[in-house]
Structure formats: structure tokens, C-alpha cells
NUTOR-318774 format. One record per atom (N, C-alpha, C): residue number from 1; chain; atom name; x, y negated, z negated. Coordinates in steps of 0.2 Angstrom, whole numbers. Each point is the difference from the previous one (the first is absolute). Layout:
<nodes>
lumti NUM	dotor A	ropa CA	xx X	yy Y	zz Z
...
</nodes>
This chain:
<nodes>
lumti 1	dotor A	ropa N	xx 54	yy -779	zz -530
lumti 1	dotor A	ropa CA	xx 3	yy 0	zz 5
lumti 1	dotor A	ropa C	xx -6	yy -1	zz 6
lumti 2	dotor A	ropa N	xx 2	yy -5	zz 4
lumti 2	dotor A	ropa CA	xx -6	yy -2	zz 5
lumti 2	dotor A	ropa C	xx -1	yy 4	zz 6
lumti 3	dotor A	ropa N	xx -5	yy 2	zz 2
lumti 3	dotor A	ropa CA	xx -1	yy 6	zz 7
lumti 3	dotor A	ropa C	xx 1	yy -2	zz 4
lumti 4	dotor A	ropa N	xx 5	yy 3	zz 4
lumti 4	dotor A	ropa CA	xx 2	yy -1	zz 7
lumti 4	dotor A	ropa C	xx -6	yy -1	zz 5
lumti 5	dotor A	ropa N	xx 4	yy -3	zz 5
lumti 5	dotor A	ropa CA	xx -8	yy -1	zz 6
lumti 5	dotor A	ropa C	xx -2	yy 7	zz 3
lumti 6	dotor A	ropa N	xx 4	yy 4	zz 0
lumti 6	dotor A	ropa CA	xx -2	yy 6	zz 4
lumti 6	dotor A	ropa C	xx -4	yy 5	zz -6
lumti 7	dotor A	ropa N	xx 2	yy -1	zz -6
lumti 7	dotor A	ropa CA	xx -4	yy 4	zz -5
lumti 7	dotor A	ropa C	xx -5	yy -3	zz 0
lumti 8	dotor A	ropa N	xx -2	yy -7	zz 0
lumti 8	dotor A	ropa CA	xx -7	yy -3	zz 1
lumti 8	dotor A	ropa C	xx -3	yy 3	zz 6
lumti 9	dotor A	ropa N	xx 2	yy -1	zz 5
lumti 9	dotor A	ropa CA	xx -4	yy 2	zz 6
lumti 9	dotor A	ropa C	xx -1	yy 6	zz 0
lumti 10	dotor A	ropa N	xx 4	yy 6	zz -3
lumti 10	dotor A	ropa CA	xx -4	yy 6	zz 0
lumti 10	dotor A	ropa C	xx -4	yy 1	zz -5
lumti 11	dotor A	ropa N	xx 0	yy -3	zz -6
lumti 11	dotor A	ropa CA	xx -7	yy 0	zz -3
lumti 11	dotor A	ropa C	xx -6	yy -3	zz 1
lumti 12	dotor A	ropa N	xx 1	yy -4	zz 6
lumti 12	dotor A	ropa CA	xx -5	yy -4	zz 1
lumti 12	dotor A	ropa C	xx -4	yy 6	zz 5
lumti 13	dotor A	ropa N	xx 6	yy 2	zz 4
lumti 13	dotor A	ropa CA	xx -3	yy 5	zz 5
lumti 13	dotor A	ropa C	xx -4	yy 6	zz -4
lumti 14	dotor A	ropa N	xx 2	yy 3	zz -4
lumti 14	dotor A	ropa CA	xx -2	yy 5	zz -4
lumti 14	dotor A	ropa C	xx -6	yy -2	zz -2
lumti 15	dotor A	ropa N	xx 0	yy -6	zz -4
lumti 15	dotor A	ropa CA	xx -8	yy -2	zz -4
lumti 15	dotor A	ropa C	xx -5	yy 1	zz 8
lumti 16	dotor A	ropa N	xx 2	yy -3	zz 6
lumti 16	dotor A	ropa CA	xx -5	yy 0	zz 4
lumti 16	dotor A	ropa C	xx -3	yy 5	zz 2
lumti 17	dotor A	ropa N	xx 3	yy 6	zz -1
lumti 17	dotor A	ropa CA	xx -1	yy 6	zz 2
lumti 17	dotor A	ropa C	xx -4	yy 5	zz -5
lumti 18	dotor A	ropa N	xx -1	yy -4	zz -5
lumti 18	dotor A	ropa CA	xx -3	yy 5	zz -6
lumti 18	dotor A	ropa C	xx -7	yy -1	zz 1
lumti 19	dotor A	ropa N	xx -4	yy -3	zz 4
lumti 19	dotor A	ropa CA	xx -7	yy 0	zz 2
lumti 19	dotor A	ropa C	xx 0	yy 4	zz 6
lumti 20	dotor A	ropa N	xx 5	yy 0	zz 5
lumti 20	dotor A	ropa CA	xx -1	yy 4	zz 4
lumti 20	dotor A	ropa C	xx 6	yy 5	zz 2
lumti 21	dotor A	ropa N	xx -3	yy 6	zz -4
lumti 21	dotor A	ropa CA	xx 7	yy 6	zz -2
lumti 21	dotor A	ropa C	xx 2	yy 3	zz 9
lumti 22	dotor A	ropa N	xx 6	yy 2	zz -1
lumti 22	dotor A	ropa CA	xx 0	yy 5	zz 6
lumti 22	dotor A	ropa C	xx 0	yy 6	zz 1
lumti 23	dotor A	ropa N	xx 2	yy 2	zz -7
lumti 23	dotor A	ropa CA	xx -1	yy 7	zz -2
lumti 23	dotor A	ropa C	xx 6	yy 3	zz 0
lumti 24	dotor A	ropa N	xx 5	yy -4	zz 1
lumti 24	dotor A	ropa CA	xx 7	yy 2	zz 0
lumti 24	dotor A	ropa C	xx 5	yy -2	zz -6
lumti 25	dotor A	ropa N	xx -5	yy -3	zz -4
lumti 25	dotor A	ropa CA	xx 4	yy -3	zz -7
lumti 25	dotor A	ropa C	xx 0	yy -7	zz 1
lumti 26	dotor A	ropa N	xx 2	yy -2	zz -6
lumti 26	dotor A	ropa CA	xx 0	yy -6	zz -1
lumti 26	dotor A	ropa C	xx 5	yy -5	zz -1
lumti 27	dotor A	ropa N	xx 6	yy 4	zz 1
lumti 27	dotor A	ropa CA	xx 8	yy -6	zz -1
lumti 27	dotor A	ropa C	xx 1	yy -1	zz 7
lumti 28	dotor A	ropa N	xx 3	yy -7	zz 0
lumti 28	dotor A	ropa CA	xx 2	yy -3	zz 4
lumti 28	dotor A	ropa C	xx 3	yy 4	zz 6
lumti 29	dotor A	ropa N	xx 5	yy 5	zz -1
lumti 29	dotor A	ropa CA	xx 2	yy 5	zz 5
lumti 29	dotor A	ropa C	xx -4	yy 4	zz 2
lumti 30	dotor A	ropa N	xx -5	yy 3	zz -4
lumti 30	dotor A	ropa CA	xx -6	yy 3	zz 3
lumti 30	dotor A	ropa C	xx -4	yy -3	zz 6
lumti 31	dotor A	ropa N	xx -1	yy -6	zz -3
lumti 31	dotor A	ropa CA	xx -3	yy -3	zz 5
lumti 31	dotor A	ropa C	xx 2	yy -4	zz 7
lumti 32	dotor A	ropa N	xx 6	yy -1	zz 0
lumti 32	dotor A	ropa CA	xx 5	yy -2	zz 4
lumti 32	dotor A	ropa C	xx 1	yy 6	zz 5
lumti 33	dotor A	ropa N	xx 2	yy 6	zz -1
lumti 33	dotor A	ropa CA	xx 0	yy 6	zz 2
lumti 33	dotor A	ropa C	xx -8	yy 2	zz 5
lumti 34	dotor A	ropa N	xx -5	yy 0	zz -4
lumti 34	dotor A	ropa CA	xx -6	yy 0	zz 2
lumti 34	dotor A	ropa C	xx -1	yy -4	zz 5
lumti 35	dotor A	ropa N	xx 0	yy -6	zz 1
lumti 35	dotor A	ropa CA	xx 0	yy -5	zz 5
lumti 35	dotor A	ropa C	xx 3	yy 2	zz 6
lumti 36	dotor A	ropa N	xx 6	yy 2	zz -1
lumti 36	dotor A	ropa CA	xx 6	yy 0	zz 5
lumti 36	dotor A	ropa C	xx -2	yy 6	zz 5
lumti 37	dotor A	ropa N	xx -1	yy 8	zz -5
lumti 37	dotor A	ropa CA	xx 1	yy 5	zz 2
lumti 37	dotor A	ropa C	xx -8	yy 5	zz 1
lumti 38	dotor A	ropa N	xx -3	yy -3	zz -3
lumti 38	dotor A	ropa CA	xx -8	yy 3	zz 0
lumti 38	dotor A	ropa C	xx -4	yy -5	zz 3
lumti 39	dotor A	ropa N	xx 0	yy -7	zz -1
lumti 39	dotor A	ropa CA	xx -5	yy -5	zz 3
lumti 39	dotor A	ropa C	xx 3	yy -1	zz 7
lumti 40	dotor A	ropa N	xx 7	yy 1	zz 2
lumti 40	dotor A	ropa CA	xx 4	yy -3	zz 6
lumti 40	dotor A	ropa C	xx 0	yy -6	zz 2
lumti 41	dotor A	ropa N	xx 0	yy -4	zz -5
lumti 41	dotor A	ropa CA	xx 2	yy -7	zz 1
lumti 41	dotor A	ropa C	xx 8	yy -2	zz 0
lumti 42	dotor A	ropa N	xx 3	yy -3	zz 6
lumti 42	dotor A	ropa CA	xx 6	yy -1	zz 1
lumti 42	dotor A	ropa C	xx 1	yy -7	zz -4
lumti 43	dotor A	ropa N	xx 5	yy -3	zz -1
lumti 43	dotor A	ropa CA	xx 2	yy -5	zz -3
lumti 43	dotor A	ropa C	xx -3	yy -6	zz 0
lumti 44	dotor A	ropa N	xx -1	yy -2	zz 7
lumti 44	dotor A	ropa CA	xx -3	yy -6	zz 0
lumti 44	dotor A	ropa C	xx -8	yy -1	zz -3
lumti 45	dotor A	ropa N	xx -3	yy 6	zz 3
lumti 45	dotor A	ropa CA	xx -7	yy 2	zz -3
lumti 45	dotor A	ropa C	xx 0	yy -1	zz -8
lumti 46	dotor A	ropa N	xx 5	yy 4	zz -3
lumti 46	dotor A	ropa CA	xx 0	yy 1	zz -8
lumti 46	dotor A	ropa C	xx 0	yy -8	zz -3
lumti 47	dotor A	ropa N	xx 6	yy -3	zz 3
lumti 47	dotor A	ropa CA	xx 1	yy -7	zz -1
lumti 47	dotor A	ropa C	xx -6	yy -4	zz 0
lumti 48	dotor A	ropa N	xx -4	yy 1	zz 5
lumti 48	dotor A	ropa CA	xx -6	yy -4	zz 2
lumti 48	dotor A	ropa C	xx -5	yy 2	zz -6
lumti 49	dotor A	ropa N	xx -1	yy 7	zz -1
lumti 49	dotor A	ropa CA	xx -4	yy 1	zz -4
lumti 49	dotor A	ropa C	xx 1	yy -2	zz -8
lumti 50	dotor A	ropa N	xx 5	yy 0	zz -1
lumti 50	dotor A	ropa CA	xx 2	yy -2	zz -8
lumti 50	dotor A	ropa C	xx 1	yy -8	zz -1
lumti 51	dotor A	ropa N	xx 0	yy -4	zz 7
lumti 51	dotor A	ropa CA	xx 2	yy -6	zz -1
lumti 51	dotor A	ropa C	xx 6	yy -2	zz -2
lumti 52	dotor A	ropa N	xx 5	yy 2	zz 2
lumti 52	dotor A	ropa CA	xx 7	yy -3	zz 1
lumti 52	dotor A	ropa C	xx 3	yy 1	zz 6
lumti 53	dotor A	ropa N	xx 6	yy -2	zz -1
lumti 53	dotor A	ropa CA	xx 3	yy -1	zz 6
lumti 53	dotor A	ropa C	xx 5	yy 7	zz 2
lumti 54	dotor A	ropa N	xx 2	yy 2	zz 6
lumti 54	dotor A	ropa CA	xx 3	yy 6	zz 2
lumti 54	dotor A	ropa C	xx 7	yy 0	zz -6
lumti 55	dotor A	ropa N	xx 3	yy -5	zz 1
lumti 55	dotor A	ropa CA	xx 7	yy -1	zz -5
lumti 55	dotor A	ropa C	xx -3	yy 3	zz -6
lumti 56	dotor A	ropa N	xx -5	yy -3	zz -3
lumti 56	dotor A	ropa CA	xx -1	yy 0	zz -6
lumti 56	dotor A	ropa C	xx -2	yy 9	zz -2
lumti 57	dotor A	ropa N	xx -2	yy 2	zz 6
lumti 57	dotor A	ropa CA	xx -4	yy 8	zz -2
lumti 57	dotor A	ropa C	xx 7	yy 4	zz 0
lumti 58	dotor A	ropa N	xx 6	yy -3	zz 5
lumti 58	dotor A	ropa CA	xx 7	yy 4	zz 1
lumti 58	dotor A	ropa C	xx 1	yy -1	zz -6
lumti 59	dotor A	ropa N	xx 0	yy -4	zz -5
lumti 59	dotor A	ropa CA	xx 5	yy -1	zz -7
lumti 59	dotor A	ropa C	xx -5	yy 3	zz -4
lumti 60	dotor A	ropa N	xx -6	yy 3	zz 0
lumti 60	dotor A	ropa CA	xx -5	yy 5	zz -2
lumti 60	dotor A	ropa C	xx 3	yy 6	zz 0
lumti 61	dotor A	ropa N	xx 1	yy 1	zz 5
lumti 61	dotor A	ropa CA	xx 1	yy 8	zz 3
lumti 61	dotor A	ropa C	xx 7	yy 1	zz -1
lumti 62	dotor A	ropa N	xx 4	yy -5	zz 0
lumti 62	dotor A	ropa CA	xx 9	yy 2	zz -2
lumti 62	dotor A	ropa C	xx -1	yy 2	zz -8
lumti 63	dotor A	ropa N	xx -3	yy -6	zz -3
lumti 63	dotor A	ropa CA	xx -1	yy 2	zz -7
lumti 63	dotor A	ropa C	xx -2	yy 6	zz -3
lumti 64	dotor A	ropa N	xx -5	yy 2	zz 3
lumti 64	dotor A	ropa CA	xx -3	yy 6	zz -1
lumti 64	dotor A	ropa C	xx 4	yy 7	zz 2
lumti 65	dotor A	ropa N	xx 4	yy -1	zz 5
lumti 65	dotor A	ropa CA	xx 6	yy 5	zz 2
lumti 65	dotor A	ropa C	xx 6	yy -1	zz -6
lumti 66	dotor A	ropa N	xx 2	yy -6	zz -1
lumti 66	dotor A	ropa CA	xx 4	yy 0	zz -5
lumti 66	dotor A	ropa C	xx -2	yy 3	zz -8
lumti 67	dotor A	ropa N	xx -6	yy -1	zz 0
lumti 67	dotor A	ropa CA	xx -3	yy 5	zz -5
lumti 67	dotor A	ropa C	xx 0	yy 6	zz -1
lumti 68	dotor A	ropa N	xx 0	yy 3	zz 6
lumti 68	dotor A	ropa CA	xx 0	yy 7	zz -1
lumti 68	dotor A	ropa C	xx 8	yy 4	zz 1
lumti 69	dotor A	ropa N	xx 5	yy -4	zz 0
lumti 69	dotor A	ropa CA	xx 6	yy 2	zz -3
lumti 69	dotor A	ropa C	xx 2	yy 2	zz -5
lumti 70	dotor A	ropa N	xx 4	yy 6	zz 0
lumti 70	dotor A	ropa CA	xx 2	yy 3	zz -6
lumti 70	dotor A	ropa C	xx 5	yy -5	zz -4
lumti 71	dotor A	ropa N	xx -1	yy 2	zz -7
lumti 71	dotor A	ropa CA	xx 6	yy -5	zz -3
lumti 71	dotor A	ropa C	xx 7	yy 3	zz 1
lumti 72	dotor A	ropa N	xx 6	yy -4	zz 0
lumti 72	dotor A	ropa CA	xx 6	yy 1	zz 0
lumti 72	dotor A	ropa C	xx 2	yy 5	zz -5
lumti 73	dotor A	ropa N	xx 5	yy 5	zz 4
lumti 73	dotor A	ropa CA	xx 1	yy 5	zz -5
lumti 73	dotor A	ropa C	xx 9	yy -1	zz 2
lumti 74	dotor A	ropa N	xx 4	yy 0	zz -5
lumti 74	dotor A	ropa CA	xx 8	yy 0	zz 0
lumti 74	dotor A	ropa C	xx 2	yy 6	zz 1
lumti 75	dotor A	ropa N	xx 3	yy 4	zz 4
lumti 75	dotor A	ropa CA	xx 4	yy 5	zz 0
lumti 75	dotor A	ropa C	xx 5	yy 0	zz -4
lumti 76	dotor A	ropa N	xx 1	yy 3	zz -5
lumti 76	dotor A	ropa CA	xx 8	yy 1	zz -3
lumti 76	dotor A	ropa C	xx 3	yy 5	zz 1
</nodes>
């Protein structure tokens, strides 16, 4: 299966932090949260730092939040 564009972007962002660790962990979610909550970057600044558009950053954030959702559980 071909990798999605968002997966590709996440992978590229994580790779580029390998030589510049934040101390927060190395997953995409940890890096995203560190940049926003600890490094205090707003969305415009973060999109610029990562070299992507603000709408693309929004898609990455939405994708990250979607991945935090619990799996559905049918109540019988």
C-alpha cells in the first residue's frame, strides 16, 4: 500500500528532529505538542518552521487528533 501524503509529511518531520532532539520524545505527536505547548509556537509560526502551508498543518493536527480517538465499541 502506498504511503499517504500526511504519513509522508509526519515521517519527514520526525526525521528532521533526530539530530535536534527536544527532550520530549521523538514521535510526531510529541513533537507537535512540544512545539505548540512548550515552545509556544502559534500555527503560523509552526507552519513556517516546518515549511508547510497553514491548511496542511491543520490537516496534520486533525489527523493527529483523529488518531487519539478510541476505537468504537458497540454497546449491546
